[in-house]
Structures are given as structure tokens and as C-alpha cells.
N, C-alpha and C positions, 0 to 999 in steps of 0.2 A: 373206427373211433370207439374207445372205453367209455361207456357209461358209469354212473354213480351208483353206489349201494344205498338203499334208502327202504324204509318199513312205509308201506302203503297205507297204514292204517294211519300213519302219523299226519300223512297229506290231508286226511280228513278234519283234523283239527286246525288247520288253516282259516284265515278268516278274510274272503275276499270281499271289497265295498260292491256297492249297487252296480257299477260297470262290470264286475267279476274280476278287477285287480287288486293285486297287493303291492305296495313299493318294495322295490329290491336295491339294498345300499351294497355297492360293489367295493369290495376292499381287497388289496394286494397281499402277497404272503409277509410283507413287512409292516402292515398295519395302515398302510397309507390309502386313505378312502379315496376312490377313483371315479365315481359317479352313482347318480341314482337313476334308477329307470323303473318301469313297471312290467309284472309280469300277470299273463292270466294263466288259467289251467293248461292250456296247451303249450305255452311258450315253457311253461314249468316242466312239463313232461318232456317237450324237448330238450331242455338242458338237462334232465336227469337221465336221458336217453343217450345223448350224445357226449356229454362231457365238457359241451363251451355253451356260453350264455345265449340265451334266446330272451326276447323283449317282445311286448305288445307296444307299439306305436299308438298313442293316443291321438296325435296329429294326422298320421297318415291311416289309421283304422285298419292296421295290418301288424302280423308277425314279422321278425325281423331278427337276424343273425347278427350278432356284434363282429365285427370286422368283415363283414360280407363283400363291402367295396374295397376297404384298406387294405384288407389282411391282417388287421391287428386284434386278432381273435383273443378271448378269455378262456382259459382252461381251467376248468371250477376244480377246486381243491377241498370245499366243503361249503354247505348249505345249514344255515342255523336260522331260528325264528325267535321272536321276541316273546316277552312273558304273556302280551295279549292274541299272540298268534296272529298279528294283521299287519306283521313288516317281517321282511328276510333280510338277512346278512349274508352275502355270497363272497366268500373268498376265492381269489383266481391268482392263476399265474400269467399275468398281463403279457402278451407278445405287442412289442411297439407301445404307442401313446392311446390311452383310453379315450382324450378328448378330440374331438373332430376338427378342434381347430391347431390342433399339434403339439398341444401340450399333455405332459405324463397324466395330468389327473384334472378331471373338468372343473374341479373346484381351486381355480388358480386367482380369482378375482380378489382382492382385499376388501373386505367391507369396515372392520375394524381391528383393531389389535391394542395391547396393552403396551407393546414396544413403542419406541419412538420412532423405528423406521422398520418396515415390512421387509424381511432378506429375502432374495429369490431364493427357491428351494436348490440346494447342492447337489449334484452327484447324478443328475436325471438328464443333463442337457438338454432339458427343454425349456427354459426360460424363454420369455418373450424377447423376439430377437434372434434367437440362437441359432445357428444353421441346422441344427437337429430337429428342433420345432419346426423351422420354416420348410424343411425337406420332408420332415412328417405330413404334415398338411397338405405340401402340394403333391404328396404322392396319393393321398385319398383323394384330392380334385382326380388327378389324371385316371387314377382306377373307375372312379365314377363316368369320367368322359370314355372309358373303353368299353363300358357296359353300355351306356345309353345311346352315344355316337350322336348328339346333338348337331343339328343342321348349322353348319357356319362355324361351328368350332375349329379351331386351328389344330389343337389336339386330336381332334375325331379325323382330321384330314390326314394326319401324319399315320393314326393307326388304320386308316383305310388303302394308305399308299404301303405299308408293312415295313419290314426290319430293313430293306435296301434303301429306301429314302430316311428312313429316321437316324441309320448308319451314317447315311451320308451328312446328314445335319451336324451329327454328333462332330464328325470329323471337320467339318468347316467352322462350328464354333469353338472346338479344341485350337485350332488355329488363330482364329481371333483372338484367344485367351492368350496366346503367345505373341502375337503383334501388339497387343494391349500392354502386355508386360515390357516386350521391348521400348515402347513409346514410352514408358513409366508415368503415363497418367491412371493417378488412383482411381478416379471415377469412371473410368472406361474398363479398367481389370474386372472392377466389382461388376458392372453391366454385363460383360461379356462372361463372367464367370458364373452368372447367374445363370444366362443362356445357355451355358455348358450344362449345368447341373439340372437344368428343367429337361432338357432333350436326353441326357443319359438316363433320367428317370423314366422317360416315356420308352426308351430301348428297353431298360430293363421290364416294365409292364408289358411290352410285346414278345418278351421271350419269356414271359411266365418268372421271372425271377424276382425277390423283394426286396426291397433297401434293407431290410433285418437279415438275409442272408448275406449279402455284403458286407454289414456291419460284424456279423458273428464272424466272418472271413478275417477282417481286420484284427479283431480281439485275440483270435487264434493266433496270429502272427507276432503279438506283443510278446517280449521276452521277460519283461518284468513290470511291474506298474510304474507307469508314466513313461516307459520305454517308449520310443518311435517304432513304427510297424516294422516287425523284421523282415529283412530283404527277401524279396521271392525267389526260390531256388534257383529259376534259369538265369538269375543275374550274380549268382554267387561264384566266385571263380574257386579253384583248387579241386 
């Protein structure tokens, strides 16, 4: 993984606080502020060496790689510091979402606005209650369950029994969705579809496939903006 070019002498200008930390504001390529975290000298060094963001968790007292459990990595494009040299601005290419709650940005709660109404951010597909946001948040939880395997967790149980067991559950839930659709009961369709999405995400995690890869495949199939996904080759005639 490619690191970043930097002047080692410039690092000496940075001012770390009494705990050895400096705040790092993370911003995407379009200028959207994604999150605020803290770096110490070691996490900054790793960020520069790897080109992905590393931070220091004040709560856990250790370094952490952004995306280590969710796969939502941040690929650093540039790092700058302010006029007092005691804060960093990290510009990144965000993979997936930045917030552990499934939102694109951690700053999604409205405190005050000059407008009469706070409009949800458009184009990101991660507004509260959106399918994209829910799936991203759920995928992050599933990734943590796979790594930690807590006792009594149904998700950990599925991972323990492997792809055959998980695949069987995906097939069962798909059949339940079909039955619910034939019954025409809206609430039943919603519940069974949610079960299917959950088990499918577990299957993806068990096979090392990320939801982003599936999303990228769907986008590749789009023939034009707003068009339905292109039909897979195996279903085309002629």
C-alpha cells in the first residue's frame, strides 16, 4: 500500500497536547466533513506510511485503523495543518461510510439552522432510515461479530458453522420473502426481506466479500444515469 510524500522536518512543527494528541478533521474529496478523531505521533506515522487513516482512541487507549472492522477505509489524499500547527485537516477518499451509525458523515445530527427546515443530504443514500444506511451499519456490526465471536451471539453461531449453514439460511429466507409476497401482507414482506438482507450480509462477510464490491458491480451494470441495472449476460438472449 502506497505511503505519502512528506517533509520530515515539517512534522517537528506540529504541536501535540499534554496527552500527546492532535485533533484530525477528516474531509472527503468534495469538501464534506466526515469526522473528527485524534492522532498521536505513532498513528500519524502509520497514516503517512500506509496512506490509510490511523487514529488514537482516547476511550480504548490504543491505535485503531479506520475501517478495521467495517472495511470502510479512508485513503488519504493530502494532510495539512492549521496556522497554530495544533490541528490537522486530512483529505481522504472515503470507502463506504465514515460514521459507525451507518451515515456517510458523523455530523448528521442537526443542532441549529437558519432555514425553516433541515433537509436531508441528497445523493449519499445514507439518510436516517434509508436502506443503504441500515445495511452499512448492520455490515459493521456483522464484521465485529465475525472478529470477536461473542458467546451467545446468533451471528457468531452462523460464522462458526460456516458457509453451508449460512447459505441454507439465505435460501430459507429467500423462500420466506416469496411466500410473504404471495400472501400480500406488507408487514410480513418487510420483516422477511430484512431477515434476507441480514443473512446475505453474513454470507458476504463469511466469504470475504464487502457490500461495497456488490454496490460497485451494480453501478457497473447501469446503462445510464437513473436506469435500472443492466441485465446480466447469462439472462440475455441472442
